[in-house]
C-alpha positions in Angstrom: -1.9 -29.3 -8.6 0.4 -28.2 -5.7 -0.7 -28.4 -2.1 0.1 -25.4 0.0 1.0 -25.7 3.6 -0.8 -23.0 5.6 0.0 -23.1 9.3 0.2 -21.0 12.5 3.6 -21.1 14.3 4.4 -19.8 17.8 7.6 -17.9 17.3 9.4 -14.6 17.1 8.8 -13.4 13.5 12.5 -12.3 13.0 13.6 -15.8 14.0 11.5 -17.8 11.6 13.4 -19.3 8.7 11.6 -18.6 5.4 12.4 -17.2 1.9 10.5 -14.0 2.7 9.1 -12.3 5.9 6.3 -9.9 5.0 5.4 -7.1 7.4 3.2 -4.1 7.0 4.1 -0.5 7.7 1.1 1.7 8.8 3.0 4.9 8.5 4.4 4.6 12.0 6.8 2.1 13.7 5.3 -0.5 15.9 5.4 -4.2 16.4 7.3 -6.4 14.0 8.1 -3.6 11.5 9.7 -1.6 14.3 11.9 -4.6 15.3 12.8 -5.1 11.6 14.0 -1.5 11.3 15.9 -1.6 14.6 17.6 -4.8 13.5 18.5 -3.4 10.0 19.9 -0.2 11.6 22.0 -2.2 14.0 23.3 -4.1 10.9 24.1 -0.7 9.3 21.5 -1.1 6.7 19.5 1.8 5.3 15.7 1.4 5.4 13.4 3.5 3.2 9.9 3.1 4.7 7.1 2.8 2.1 4.0 5.0 1.6 0.6 3.2 1.4 0.6 1.0 -1.7 4.4 0.9 -2.0 6.5 -2.3 -1.5 10.1 -2.3 -0.2 12.3 -5.4 -0.4 15.3 -5.8 2.1 17.7 -8.5 1.3 19.6 -10.6 3.8 19.7 -8.7 7.1 22.0 -9.9 9.9 19.7 -10.8 12.8 16.7 -11.8 10.7 16.3 -15.4 9.8 14.3 -14.9 6.6 16.3 -14.5 3.4 14.4 -11.3 2.5 12.0 -8.9 4.3 9.0 -7.5 2.4 7.8 -4.2 3.8 4.4 -3.2 2.5 3.0 0.3 3.1 -0.6 0.4 4.4 -2.8 3.3 5.4 -2.3 5.0 8.8 -3.9 3.4 11.8 -6.6 6.1 12.0 -8.2 4.6 8.9 -6.8 1.1 8.9 -9.4 -1.7 8.9 -9.9 -5.4 8.1 -10.0 -4.8 4.3 -6.5 -3.3 4.5 -5.3 -6.4 6.4 -6.8 -8.7 3.8 -5.2 -6.7 1.0 -1.8 -6.7 2.7 -1.9 -10.5 3.0 -3.0 -11.0 -0.6 -0.4 -8.6 -1.9 2.4 -10.2 0.1 1.6 -13.7 -1.4 1.3 -12.4 -4.9 4.5 -10.4 -4.7 6.5 -13.4 -3.3 5.1 -15.6 -6.2 6.7 -13.1 -8.6 10.1 -13.8 -7.2 12.1 -16.4 -9.0 13.7 -18.1 -6.0 11.0 -17.8 -3.2 8.2 -20.2 -2.3 7.9 -20.0 1.5 6.3 -16.8 2.9 6.1 -16.0 6.6 4.1 -13.1 8.1 3.0 -12.0 11.6 -0.6 -12.4 12.7 -2.1 -9.0 13.1 -5.0 -8.1 15.4 -5.9 -6.1 18.5 -2.3 -5.3 19.6 -1.5 -1.9 18.0 -4.2 -2.2 15.3 -7.3 -2.0 17.5 -9.0 -4.9 15.5 -11.0 -7.8 16.8 -8.5 -10.7 16.9 -10.8 -13.3 15.4 -12.2 -11.1 12.7 -8.6 -9.9 11.9 -7.4 -13.5 11.6 -10.3 -14.3 9.2 -9.4 -11.3 7.1 -5.7 -12.1 6.9 -6.4 -15.7 5.9 -9.0 -14.7 3.4 -6.4 -12.4 1.8 -4.0 -15.3 1.5 -6.6 -17.5 -0.1 -7.7 -14.8 -2.5 -4.1 -14.6 -3.8 -3.7 -18.3 -4.2 -6.8 -18.6 -6.3 -4.5 -17.4 -9.1 -3.1 -20.7 -10.5 0.2 -18.9 -11.3 0.6 -18.0 -7.7 -0.5 -21.5 -6.5 2.1 -23.1 -8.8 4.9 -21.2 -7.0 3.9 -20.9 -3.3 4.6 -24.0 -1.2 4.0 -22.7 2.3 2.6 -19.7 4.2 3.4 -19.4 7.9 1.4 -17.1 10.1 3.6 -16.2 13.1 2.1 -15.5 16.6 4.3 -14.6 19.5 1.8 -15.5 22.2 1.7 -19.3 22.7 -2.0 -19.4 23.9 -3.2 -17.3 21.0 -1.1 -19.4 18.5 -2.8 -22.6 19.8 -6.2 -21.0 19.6 -5.6 -19.7 16.0 -4.3 -23.1 14.9 -7.6 -24.7 15.9 -9.5 -21.8 14.3 -7.6 -22.1 11.0 -9.5 -25.1 9.6 -12.8 -23.4 10.0 -11.6 -20.2 8.5 -10.2 -21.9 5.4 -13.4 -23.8 4.9 -15.5 -20.7 5.1 -13.2 -18.7 2.8 -12.4 -21.0 -0.1 -12.1 -24.5 -1.4 -9.4 -23.2 -3.7 -6.6 -23.8 -1.2 -6.0 -27.4 0.1 -4.1 -27.1 3.3 -2.3 -29.8 5.3 -4.6 -29.3 8.3 -6.7 -32.4 7.6 -10.0 -30.7 6.8 -13.2 -32.7 6.9 -14.2 -34.2 3.6 -17.3 -33.1 1.8 -17.4 -29.6 3.3 -17.8 -26.9 0.7 -17.6 -23.1 1.0 -18.2 -20.2 -1.3 -14.8 -18.8 -2.5 -14.1 -15.2 -1.4 -14.4 -12.3 -3.9 -11.2 -11.6 -5.7 -9.8 -8.2 -6.6 -8.3 -8.3 -10.1 -5.6 -5.7 -10.7 -6.4 -3.5 -13.6 -4.9 -4.0 -17.0 -2.1 -1.5 -17.9 -4.4 0.3 -20.3 -6.9 1.2 -17.6 -6.7 4.9 -16.5 -5.3 5.6 -13.0 -5.1 8.4 -10.5 -1.8 9.9 -9.3 -1.8 11.5 -5.8 1.0 14.2 -5.6 1.8 15.4 -2.1 4.6 16.3 0.3 5.3 13.9 3.1 6.1 16.8 5.5 3.1 18.9 4.6 -0.1 16.9 5.0 0.7 13.1 5.2 -2.4 12.3 7.3 -4.7 13.9 4.8 -2.9 12.1 2.0 -3.4 8.7 3.7 -7.0 9.4 4.4 -7.7 10.5 0.9 -5.8 7.6 -0.5 -7.9 5.2 1.6 -11.2 6.8 0.2 -10.0 6.7 -3.4 -8.8 3.1 -3.2 -12.1 2.1 -1.7 -13.9 3.7 -4.7 -11.6 2.7 -7.5 -9.4 -0.2 -6.2 -5.8 0.0 -4.9 -4.3 -0.8 -8.3 -5.7 2.4 -9.8 -4.4 4.9 -7.2 -0.7 5.8 -6.8 0.8 8.0 -4.1 4.3 6.7 -4.7 7.2 9.2 -4.3 10.0 6.9 -3.3 9.8 3.9 -5.7 12.1 5.1 -8.5 14.1 2.0 -9.4 17.9 2.2 -9.0 19.6 3.5 -12.2 16.4 5.0 -13.6 16.1 8.7 -14.4 13.6 10.3 -12.0 12.0 12.4 -14.7 11.7 9.5 -17.1 10.1 7.5 -14.3 7.5 10.2 -13.6 6.7 10.4 -17.3 6.1 6.7 -17.4 3.9 6.8 -14.3 1.8 9.5 -15.7 1.2 7.8 -19.0 -2.4 6.6 -19.1 -3.2 8.6 -16.0 -6.7 10.0 -15.8 -5.9 12.8 -13.4 -3.2 14.1 -11.0 -4.5 15.2 -7.6 -2.2 17.8 -6.0 -2.7 17.7 -2.2 -1.9 21.2 -0.8 -1.6 21.9 2.9 -0.5 24.9 4.9 3.3 24.4 4.3 3.1 23.2 0.7 4.6 26.4 -0.8 6.9 27.2 2.1 8.6 23.8 2.7 12.4 24.2 2.8 15.2 21.7 2.1 18.3 20.9 4.1 20.1 24.1 2.8 17.2 26.3 3.8 16.0 26.9 0.3 12.4 26.7 -0.7 11.8 23.3 -2.2 9.6 24.5 -5.1 12.6 26.5 -6.3 14.5 23.3 -6.9 14.1 22.1 -10.5 14.5 18.5 -9.1 11.9 18.8 -6.4 9.6 15.8 -6.9 6.4 17.7 -6.5 7.5 20.3 -9.0 8.5 17.6 -11.5 5.3 15.7 -11.1 3.1 18.8 -11.6 5.2 20.1 -14.5 5.1 16.7 -16.2 1.4 16.4 -15.8 0.8 19.9 -17.3 3.1 19.2 -20.2 1.3 16.0 -20.9 -2.1 17.7 -20.6 -3.1 15.4 -17.8 -6.0 16.9 -15.8 -4.6 18.4 -12.6 -6.9 18.9 -9.6 -5.7 20.9 -6.6 -7.0 19.4 -3.4 -6.8 22.0 -0.6 -6.6 20.7 3.0 -6.0 22.2 6.4 -8.1 25.2 5.3 -5.3 26.2 3.0 -6.0 28.8 0.3 -5.1 28.3 -3.4 -1.4 29.2 -4.0 -0.9 32.5 -5.8 0.8 32.4 -9.2 3.5 34.7 -7.8 4.4 31.9 -5.3 5.0 29.3 -8.0 7.9 28.6 -10.4 7.2 29.5 -14.0 6.8 25.9 -15.2 4.0 25.2 -12.8 2.5 28.7 -12.5 -0.6 27.7 -14.4 -1.6 25.5 -11.4 -2.8 28.7 -9.6 -5.6 29.0 -12.2 -6.8 25.4 -12.0 -10.2 24.8 -10.3 -9.7 22.7 -7.2 -11.6 21.4 -4.2 -11.4 22.1 -0.5 -11.5 19.2 1.9 -11.8 20.7 5.4 -12.3 18.5 8.5 -15.9 19.7 8.9 -17.0 18.7 5.4 -14.4 16.0 4.6 -16.9 13.2 3.8 -19.1 15.3 1.6 -16.1 16.8 -0.2 -14.6 13.4 -0.9 -17.9 12.1 -2.2 -18.1 15.0 -4.6 -14.5 14.5 -5.6 -15.1 10.8 -6.3 -18.1 11.5 -8.4 -16.1 13.9 -10.5 -13.1 11.5 -10.8 -15.5 8.7 -11.8 -16.6 10.9 -14.7 -12.9 11.7 -15.6 -11.9 8.1 -15.4 -14.7 6.9 -17.7 -13.8 9.6 -20.1 -10.1 8.6 -20.1 -11.1 5.0 -20.7 -13.1 5.9 -23.8 -10.2 7.8 -25.4 
């Protein structure tokens, strides 16, 4: 059984040598992820920032000591909480364990600065996420060290002292080189197990320049109800060398429903040439909806920003049927009630898909 070194280090995150530096992107640039992007741009590297639930890997950037940077998309700050921080830490550890040549992960300590979280509770959540991931013996067999980086020296010292107690409370599964007292036992934290590939999923289709805030808010509610592994809002993760349409077809296989988020500018969004995006056969939203309709996947229009249902005359032929699908309105005044109703209906749809 391998021991794993878990420690807090006072340093600048970009200067810590490790196999992987993991940072989170809360749909805006701040803190470490902002410095990562600035450094990458200065090195003439292109950075594609991830939507919630999406992971980007940046290899060997001049000015960053880590061999790779893992950028993990998380929900916007308006809905971000301790659970998202724990999930970020857990996902970072699990992802690094899947890499063939990486066993030392570093990540910043997140808390009150920028994220409006209580420092101590945030630290507990982040450590718990790490411990949750290393309960998997396959992960524990690969990971050798996890370094939590804190720029403030006083806080780094305080968190180092706090670490032993947090580890004891969270789990006995991880043996850390912090000389814990013998005989102390703690109840392991609950573990989220990603769904098997055969389990039905939900696909959130939206335009980034139409209603991204509503998309992030809805994604947060859906992942809370069904788990992050069963909700996809990924429009930028097509692997290199893979046909986009083929990729969408694969993503929609086993999908219980496609939720089409429609805001005020959904039908009128234009591209760089001034043409309406929906008129482009390669438009990702058009392709996703058309593919879902062809595969007979249930399509649910979700109307936000008090937007009316698009008229059939405003839609291309291959997705014109969308105008006749029954949808749901999520206005700010009744958002909570509308989402609860939507989740109940999706629960029924998910169960039906699982039985087929």
